Structure formats: C-alpha cells, structure tokens
Steps between C-alpha positions, in 0.01 A plus 500: 500500500633844408593709806259794558777758454626366167270679254505842666870490580572398140315804364689730734831340407443551128416866562792586726802346329676520167453153353795558270745570783696258718767547766780257583664546841840333511737493202700189574504194273127428545388862483695588186406172327133563589518853363653366178226237465232762567651730239487223241139415592382846382243496783613837634595836360676615820735296721647655817809340653586567865804383692685600816794562264343760271795483260436127458136570412608768253746261333240224464245747364747629243603150394143375456389825333750447221287209380184712468545552123459124456173465695311831487470833675506504880664684789745320730670703771645493852263666743406541865207385709308812399493363144309184590178647639299440181672175393259216426745242637791539740744210471727456803814301428730679746676273743810293564554224247518130581858375521626145436400280794236743628129426512243768425398507868858590594434843348216588741684739732691688231210552264243579769718794604513615138122477471456706817664788316319449167137420582437804725621725217237343274227506765531865593452602137167313489586316179196337341677241287569133560804409713678202345765358735775299330790513749565186705377350724200619299227356724632659819578830329150512351360453851726782621390725211133445588563592865731794432296658220152467644376441143210262429628145480385451143731781388815350658607176334823309452644326197466182707550171319423633152860427399504163679181405316661596169799281589263212579320539167834512319626182668173316431507615139854367462411174675188438288630653173201733484454877477536638855215745432267198489607393850279622786660455841591716800769534763331622820602607849829672575719627220785298643601166646155406637318556170258231381428369151122462481498176301134425585376784281764471225387417148606535138225665293233354728646148517608386846877509532543128576285404202694730268830364632388149411400621154860619456652178633578603861369272776715559809293800609611544862873494426463732199291748701751499785794560262322782317391669826860490629632646175252788523576568868877494447505694172587831665779344708653342191483824300646704788782249537585536131443874435448658845145626439168427331320780321380422147232252603362718779507801267271313261275408794479869598414590142224240492342616829506863383346395170213328680435806718518765228288303253261390774529144369352327809769235458576244770849537644656358820582837660585570863196626691364515854314188608189515717413141580517378140640146473534498880753785501444831678691827547797411284599593146578220258434406139172352381333526159292816481307702245708810421374807318500879508415500871791272585379194685132425433448160660676174577433194286407187703715245319478133597769383742567157646517454877880489483517818291265678741714391795817611321338836427429551870860403581620755245284764670644401839853535358426854384330590826792367703747696288296815553480442875869420534582826326300685766320679219161547665651712772706709258227586252269792562180569312565767237331842498129475441394576146221738404167375626619356833546721805617372839472677837614431855209461741486542875580133550798518264327302226476589132181586318458502124275750325417474132569864424676632190793639698867421447706488818840376609509249785821503702614218726711515811547210744168352390311820586316628189478877475308671224604818325184682400268789579179351631286477811365168621314390809342190648210565265722488192596764243380843614625755249643503151869604484409827329276593794765450765623859513149631539443298816557690823722300727294602802215297353696174490318243705694330778446163334657614173854422391665768296792381286728794431642555151837329450485344848843362585510135614565433867645212692265296722631684808402829340838628389526628139691286254614498139364276220731214606362493854807661664471786753513839331572780749485757221125442476463605865664830418278577201154421375408209723483701824360802318208296377432382854465857617268582211248234599228579758586390851216254526614333177858465624371310798310259276744432219690179593829604342495846658389362835797261496731783400393713795574211736842431345805647679 
C-alpha cells in the first residue's frame, strides 16, 4: 500500500527542485567515477562536485568537462553546499575507502565522523532532493543520515545491495550461459559480509532457478549456489586486493538509481532503507527490494524467503545493530534542526511539544537540554500569540503560568550556568546577554522559569 505522504510529497518535490541538477559530495575514486557515469548518461544538465579539498573537486570537474563535446551540453563545476539546495539528487560518496584486509564495518567510526560534518550542512539548507548515500558501510551511514538530517525516511536511501545484485546476476548469467538481464535475483540484508542471496525468489524469465539450471545441464544446485554467493560476497575484497579500490561497478549502480528516480520508473531495486517490522526486522537500515521512483522509496516488495533466508536476514540486521551500538552512535547523534512546518518548545515539565505551524526555527542542543531559538509565547494552554504579535504584547499582561522564551536564548547547563554549543561552561555569557535578559524579564516570570530559577540558586 502506498504511504499516505507519497503522492503529496512527490508533487512538492517536483515543484521545489531542479530535476536536471545533481550534486556529488566526495570526489574520491567512487565520487569521480559516479560523476563521469552521470555525465555520460545525459540525465542531467548540471552536475555540482563538492569535496573537502576544493582543488580536487575543481580538477575532477575540469577533467570530466573536457568530454562534454562528445556527449552534449551540460555544466559541471566544483561548488559549495549553497549550490546543492535545488538539486534533485544529492549523492554522498565522501568517506574513507576500504583497504586490503578491512571489512566495510571497520569504516564505521571514521566515516560516521565525516557524515557528522556533511549531513548538518545539507539539513540546515532545507534541501528538498533525494539523499543517496553511497559511502560504506552504506547501511549504517544511511541510518545516520536519516537521524542527522531529520528528512522523511523515503527521501534518504542508500545504494544498498544494488551492486551486489548486479554481481549476482552477472555470475548467474556466466554460469548458465544466458543474458544476465534475463536473470531476476536479489542480494538482501547488509551490503557486506552478512549479505544473503535470496535464492527462493530467483528465476530466469519467470522460470524457477533450479528448473532453468537443469535445462542448462546443471544439477548440483546447493554447491553451485554456495560457490556463486561466495564469489559475489568476496568480489570487492578480490578487486581491492588487486587494484586497491572498487569504483566502476558502484558508479554504474549510482547511475542506475538516479535514472530510476529522475525518470520516475517505479523500478524495483534492493536499496538501503529503514525497516519498521518488515520481514521481522525493526529500527535498522538494510537492503530489501523496493519500488523506487521520483519520491525516492515508495514501498517495500514482499519477496518470498525461505525460513533459513528469513533467519539469516534477522542475523544480518543484528550484525548491523551490534556494529551501530558498539560504535556508540546513538549517544553521539543529535536530531538535526527542525525543518519548516515543525516547531518544538520547552514546557514547564521540560518536555517538547510539536506544533504544525509554518515556522522555521533552529533547535540547539546542550547536555540533552533542548532550547529553542524563536520569538513566540506559549503557555500550558498551547500557542498564545503569533510571532509577529509578540512585540505588541505588554509584558505586564503575561500570565504567571506562561513561559516566555526569549529571542536567541543561550543554552544553559542543568545547574543553571550558561554554556556554549558544546555544553562547556561559558563565563562570557554571564557578562553579556544572558544576565541582561534575566533582568529584562518580569520578576514573577524569573521565579517561574526553571532555568532562571536554577541560575539564581547557583553560586
């Protein structure tokens, strides 16, 4: 069933982005190869390349641009985050590469730190395009991107096992001496060592895989399937051992995903997406076949799985969850600033309320105490005045039950002392606006406000 937000969100997406523009963040092997593949696809007329090393991005843009006369007119340039606001798709390939002997999960710590600097830059610009995560470990980084960006889950997807599935189709095509485009099979679960070949649903042009194998003279099904699955799983390790990196195959996978989104093909691809109880897996990102179109993820496809495959899928989810927990990532990630349409306030009990108002605010976090920067008056009865009416309200008329959140309120530590954005004491705030704003508030309000009350009691 199509999610209720899909149709409306899709219309808004088409109206707020340039469907002929794409951004690629990260100009390493994968990023530059992806940009080259996208240039050749002629899907876009504008490609923005972003990298921490701006000169590197400029060099890649120049190199790829010199091939424009052979494919058609387009603009390829090195830009900044301000250039990606209207991009239809934002491809994130930035991250440390996998070295010989490393697994994808070994990259968790390094690449999570990189994402913590990238995703907030995207989120605060309220980009309306699709986030396509390609960097490894792609499942964990897609989960991090969802949490850090605050974007709807259907707009944050990972390349998942699209490449692994292509490798599986290639190996089956070679094994059966048949066109790989006629092979229909999926790799599901983690894009990594715990991935699963879904043999139960595999077929060749509608003919069950085992039956087709027998047609082609292959009868030792279990051994052949095991050998092919191992070849697919170890492909990246073998390539990295020989040439230090893999990038052409994944670049073609990126091109294919972008093609499906821009053309709204509604194709079924095994992308990384958040699971909510499907196949017995909850609150983890992994790869399952899904309908992909202009809105990003539309819905998961309930493919047939054997009991063993279902159990292996749950083990794969547990592997990803354990890796995430061991990295301590839940404690280190903070929800990103709220986008337009969601406003949060602190109440008397210290809880957060959400109001569906068309107001854009910036939520700041400090030692788990959310403080809102806005001009608005709220009370136990809810929203009392529009922001534009605030200045007209006489402060003497503020009810004792109201909580007035001053503009640009500085965060405070739980004991009431002012602090900076990192949660460290900031004496300079005591000498400037923080104390001044205390004096500006009515006396009865200072007694009620929990932060100010704690500040008065502090030495």
